[in-house]
C-alpha positions in Angstrom: 99.6 106.3 64.6 98.9 105.9 68.4 98.2 102.2 68.1 101.7 101.9 66.6 103.4 104.1 69.2 101.8 102.4 72.1 101.6 98.8 70.8 104.2 97.7 73.5 101.9 98.7 76.3 100.0 95.4 75.9 103.2 93.7 77.2 102.4 95.1 80.6 99.4 92.7 80.9 101.9 90.0 81.9 101.7 88.5 85.4 104.7 90.5 86.5 104.4 94.2 85.7 106.0 97.4 86.8 105.2 96.7 90.4 107.2 93.8 91.8 104.6 92.2 94.1 102.0 93.1 96.6 104.1 91.8 99.4 107.1 93.9 98.3 105.1 97.1 98.2 103.6 96.6 101.7 107.0 95.7 103.1 108.7 98.8 101.5 106.0 101.1 102.8 106.3 99.9 106.3 110.0 99.7 106.5 110.7 103.1 104.8 108.2 105.1 106.8 110.1 107.8 108.7 107.3 109.8 110.3 104.1 108.1 111.4 102.0 111.2 112.0 101.0 114.2 110.0 102.9 117.5 110.2 101.7 120.9 109.3 103.1 124.1 108.0 102.5 127.0 105.6 102.6 126.8 101.8 103.9 129.6 99.6 101.3 132.3 99.6 100.2 131.5 103.2 97.9 128.6 102.6 97.7 126.0 105.4 99.6 122.9 104.6 99.4 119.4 106.2 101.9 116.7 105.5 101.5 112.9 105.5 104.2 110.6 106.8 107.6 110.7 105.1 109.4 107.8 103.4 113.0 107.5 102.4 113.8 108.3 98.7 117.4 108.7 97.4 119.3 110.6 100.0 116.1 112.4 101.2 112.4 111.8 101.7 109.1 111.9 99.9 105.8 112.7 101.6 102.3 113.7 100.6 100.5 116.9 101.6 97.2 118.7 101.4 96.8 122.5 101.3 93.7 124.6 102.2 92.6 128.0 100.8 91.8 131.0 103.0 88.2 129.7 103.4 89.4 126.4 104.7 88.5 124.4 101.6 91.0 121.8 100.1 93.0 123.5 97.4 95.6 120.9 96.4 97.0 117.5 97.0 100.6 116.9 96.3 103.9 115.0 96.8 106.8 116.9 98.4 110.3 115.7 97.5 113.1 116.9 99.7 116.0 118.4 97.8 118.2 115.5 98.7 115.7 112.9 97.4 116.9 113.5 93.8 120.4 112.4 94.7 121.7 108.8 95.2 118.5 107.4 93.6 118.6 103.7 92.9 119.4 102.8 89.3 118.7 99.1 89.2 115.1 98.0 88.4 113.3 96.1 91.2 112.9 92.4 90.8 109.8 91.4 88.7 110.5 92.6 85.2 109.3 96.2 85.5 111.3 99.4 84.9 110.9 101.0 88.3 113.9 101.1 90.6 111.8 102.5 93.5 108.1 102.2 94.3 106.6 104.0 97.3 103.1 103.8 98.6 102.6 107.2 100.2 99.8 107.7 102.7 97.8 110.9 102.5 97.1 113.0 105.6 93.9 111.9 107.3 92.4 115.3 106.4 92.7 114.4 102.7 90.1 111.6 102.9 87.4 114.1 102.4 88.7 114.9 98.9 87.9 111.3 97.7 91.6 110.4 97.2 93.0 107.4 99.1 96.8 107.2 98.6 99.6 108.0 96.2 102.0 105.6 94.4 105.3 107.0 93.4 107.5 105.2 90.8 111.0 106.2 90.0 112.0 104.9 86.5 115.7 105.5 85.9 115.6 104.2 82.3 112.0 105.3 81.7 109.5 102.9 80.2 107.8 102.1 77.0 107.1 103.4 74.4 110.7 103.6 73.2 112.0 107.0 72.2 109.1 108.7 73.9 109.2 108.0 77.7 112.5 106.1 77.9 114.1 108.9 79.9 114.6 109.0 83.7 111.3 110.1 85.2 108.8 109.8 88.0 105.2 108.6 87.9 102.9 110.0 90.6 99.6 108.1 90.8 96.9 109.8 92.9 94.5 106.9 93.6 90.8 107.3 94.4 90.5 103.6 95.3 91.9 101.7 98.3 95.3 100.0 98.5 93.5 96.7 98.8 91.5 97.3 95.6 94.6 98.4 93.7 96.6 95.3 94.8 93.7 93.0 93.7 94.1 94.1 90.0 96.2 91.2 88.9 96.1 88.5 86.2 95.0 86.1 89.0 91.6 87.6 88.3 90.2 85.7 85.2 88.5 88.9 84.1 91.7 91.0 84.5 92.2 91.7 80.8 88.5 92.5 80.2 88.5 94.9 83.2 91.5 96.7 81.8 89.7 97.2 78.5 86.3 98.1 79.9 85.6 101.8 79.3 84.0 104.2 81.8 80.8 105.8 80.7 81.4 108.5 78.1 80.2 111.3 80.4 83.0 110.4 82.8 85.8 110.4 80.2 88.1 113.4 80.1 87.4 115.3 76.9 90.1 114.6 74.2 91.8 111.8 76.1 92.3 108.4 74.6 92.8 105.0 76.3 96.0 103.1 75.5 95.9 99.3 74.9 96.5 97.0 77.8 97.5 98.1 81.2 99.7 97.4 84.2 98.9 94.9 87.0 98.2 96.6 90.4 98.0 99.9 88.5 95.4 99.9 85.7 94.9 101.2 82.2 96.3 104.6 81.0 94.6 107.4 79.2 96.7 110.1 77.4 96.2 113.4 75.6 97.1 112.6 71.9 98.0 116.3 71.4 100.8 116.1 74.0 104.0 117.5 72.4 106.0 114.3 72.9 103.5 112.2 71.0 103.5 114.2 67.8 105.2 112.7 64.7 108.6 114.1 63.7 109.6 116.8 63.1 106.8 118.3 65.2 107.4 116.3 68.3 109.2 117.6 71.4 111.2 115.8 74.1 109.1 114.6 77.0 109.4 116.7 80.1 106.0 116.4 81.7 102.6 115.0 80.8 99.3 114.1 82.5 97.5 110.8 82.4 94.3 109.3 83.8 93.9 105.7 84.9 90.9 103.4 84.7 89.9 99.8 85.6 86.7 97.9 85.3 84.8 100.8 83.8 85.9 103.4 86.5 88.5 106.1 86.6 90.8 105.3 89.5 93.9 107.6 89.4 95.3 110.9 88.2 98.9 110.9 87.1 101.4 113.6 86.6 104.5 112.0 84.9 107.6 114.2 85.0 111.3 113.8 84.2 113.9 114.1 86.9 115.6 116.9 84.9 112.4 118.8 84.6 111.8 118.7 88.3 115.3 119.9 89.0 114.9 122.8 86.5 112.2 124.3 88.7 114.9 126.1 90.7 115.7 128.2 87.6 112.2 128.9 86.0 110.5 132.2 86.7 108.6 132.0 89.9 110.0 128.5 90.5 106.7 127.0 89.4 105.0 125.6 86.2 101.2 125.1 86.0 99.4 123.1 83.4 95.7 122.6 82.8 94.1 119.2 83.2 91.6 117.9 80.7 88.4 117.2 82.6 85.2 115.2 82.0 81.6 116.6 81.6 80.7 114.8 84.9 82.5 112.8 87.6 81.6 109.6 89.4 83.1 109.7 92.8 82.3 112.0 95.8 85.0 114.4 96.9 87.0 116.7 94.7 88.7 116.7 91.3 91.7 118.7 90.1 91.6 121.1 87.1 95.3 121.7 86.9 98.6 120.4 88.1 101.6 122.4 89.4 105.3 121.7 89.7 107.1 124.0 92.1 110.3 124.5 94.0 109.8 125.7 97.6 113.1 127.4 98.5 112.1 127.9 102.1 111.2 124.3 102.7 113.9 123.0 100.3 111.3 120.8 98.6 110.0 120.1 95.2 106.2 120.0 95.1 104.2 118.0 92.5 100.5 118.8 93.0 97.1 118.3 91.5 95.3 121.4 92.4 92.5 123.9 91.9 90.3 121.2 93.4 86.6 121.4 92.6 84.0 119.7 94.7 82.2 116.9 92.8 78.5 117.6 92.3 
């Protein structure tokens, strides 16, 4: 069933994928940066919070952050979207044949390097993306990368082994339990792994409309990103849910490859005091 549902993912092996071009992303990141240094504050519950530099998104901004628990250990990494960022969003896909109308490379605070994460790529997809009738609704992709920007941008069909590297599986002990790899992948992004029990992937009449889901990304036999994928409407609904937050468990692997930390859940929240939506990978556990 899943080969049929995701058969169109192989299209994204084409030289022009969701990301327009390396040059475009670098230019966008530099031109849209609003704050060049980290800011700090307090997260709900009193945890220490440090922001990364902000970039323009819609009528507002997007920026990364890291929070620390009472013992001073990293607790979560996230993206903060200002309330206004969800208004006046671009609706025309960027040049290059992809579905994203905005792609931001968001730098993490310097303090976050110890977690093993390098940067975050945010994609705004006003018409969604394949597969049809599943993810073809307005949504955001938040890619938390453990590899460098240079390594990410080198993942293109210009590499004669690009297709083989997309299909190369990480060792079984590093694979999240129950997740499956989709065929193909995206240039300058990687291959995607999904949870086949996700509500939106079930056959009718048991399927449910997509609101949020969690994916992993791999390339050349290594897992390289963690990805909450969330509809715009679901993010906006956080203002009305009990506690203004929704937390979901992340499927994890028996062991992990890279030093740093790995998340065991992800949380979507509305911070009324800061007037920000927070999309976080959290309950970070040190890798052994």
